[in-house]
Phi, psi and omega in degrees: 000128182293157187279334178293347182250015173300149181304162177235159180210172185229131181255131179250124176285152173294155177303139176063033182234008186274336196300313184302325190274329168299329187275007170080019169288133192270354187256114169251112176278160185299329183289351177269347190264123176279322187185163175233129177255124182226169188294325187260004187075356180266158171300131188283153182280167185298140182089356177297138177276130192250141172250114182270133175223160178292167174306327182275004180083008179276135182303136173249299189196170173246141172207192181239144183261144173217116180291337195269346187257159170285338177263097184291323183228140169250128183268137180230337186220136176251011178257123189293334183276353185234081174289168184295131184206163178298325174300315178296322185281323175306311184297317175293323173297319175303310179300322179293313177294327174295325177292318174301325180294341177273346177254333185223153171277101188290346181264355184289153181286341180240027179282139177230117183196158173278128180266327181226119188241059170044234184306321177310333178246016176072031186220057180310120178100011178232124171239134176224124176243150187244118178231111171051037172098000175248150174251138171247130185237128184236125163267114173251028179218124178289320181299317183288330178304326184295346183259015188306321182298314183291322178295310179301315178302316176295318175303316182293319179292322183283316194252335187047062184278164179296321184198156173239122180245133175271129170234151181244123184289140179319124172088354189280334175302312184286315187289334187244351187070024176293127182243070180244154177244124181293140174154190180297123170259337177194152183068211180264150178294134174295147169297156179241114344281168166245169187245142173235155177259143179202118181039051170089353177249170180231139188224134175282137184228127176255103177292326189286319183228000181295162178296152189053229171269005180130332179199154179273082185289338182290339183264013186310302182289330185288335171297327180280325178295319184289322189293339178296339181260011188258355183310129173065015187261150161277117197246132167252120180249093176274149190060049195288339186047243173286359181083011178314304180300313182292319178297313183298322180293314180299321176287347177258012173106009176293148182284324173200156175235136167248113187260125186234139177203149179271351184271127178292322179299318185292317176296326178287320181288325175300320180292321181295316180295323174292324175293314175308321178276358179063035169235014175309340183277351185243013179231133177251129184251135182235119171270118182194161168289128197295324182300310180300314178302318181296318179300314178300320177293319177301317183299322181269358179077022178288146185224154177218159178275341178213135174235124180252132175237098175233080179292166175284171182309119179256347170233109183269349182215169179292331180295336181265015190286317185298307178308320180288325176293327174297320182294319176296310175309311182292318178296323187285322174299321178291321173299319182298323189285342177263003180267134171293161176299127179088007181286170183249125175257123176250105183238138194225158175222120176255021173278109180295329187285342176271105183283164179304321184289318178295326185291319179301315181294331173292322183290330182286328182288320180297319181294322181292318189287320187267352178059039180237126172294136188238114179256121173277116180268327183211146173234137187231163175213236186274152168279180195285344174276007174231070181298143175264131180275123185299332176269005172226086182295343170298341181283350176265109179245331192268132179225124175226120190255130169247119194238148167258129188249116187266000000 
């Protein structure tokens, strides 16, 4: 059965719950839904096309249903005459790719960028990254996964990649009921690793097994912003992954970098990147738990002119925010304690559920506990290939603060 002929159903919102969705927010949680009307009276299967209406029966939007997810309906169209279809999704993909084509040469052999950014491109549940002529596709919605053939066809027509590789984000199989298999979806398998270029540096990317989709493309501009403060500095790059922050700092005049990560694969990749960028003689790699390493540095009296803290996501749900903030505070307190007076702290959060106000409050508490004044010099977020949907503030997740610690 074609996805465009999938069954349709009608979801009715509870009274006084329609305003966010008239406002074009794309996530409808179960708690907002009064009931679902189907021809056979049964709960619709995942992927069913849904017409969302208010308690008064007024049309709100078109979306896709997933009974396995806490996001019961993801919305894609607010035009009553334009229900979800392969054609609609292909049009959104075209719009997304056209935006990136104004910023990147998509045909260049070492281009790395995000082609589709889920809610930011009106395609909730879809991530597509481009690495040197190969595409990595992540579905974070079971309902949208039903349209994978049309989505992949649109991507191949627009970009003509050498190969398309499917990846599944950690936790998505359980959260969405996804039954997807990672691996080659079309074309040829990508080399391991392949190289991409970024602001004068080159990085090796492992599409098949690297973290995220192989690289943290979202920190591209922030690495350069931080590096402007690194001249002649001894730098600690904690949670270094592929070494991006530290290598960029060295290419902008840092004296030395100590790079720490608990992953052997990450350290190996970072060493490859340091060699490729001819800075291997000025960077020391240490495989260790970051917290343990910082505690050891404090005990030994080791100090740095710049400390970079870019931990993995610490809050995957709203319920995890309090614990995440405690984790950020712990790491930042340790980071501040190995900073020389007047040193630069570059501190990051990729937890979307942790807002900017909460993160700054955390830094204020770090300042109080350590008795060190913290000045926020610059605030950064996503690059332009990770657009934020104005109607979906949750699509803003990345926060990078450059601070001076007195």
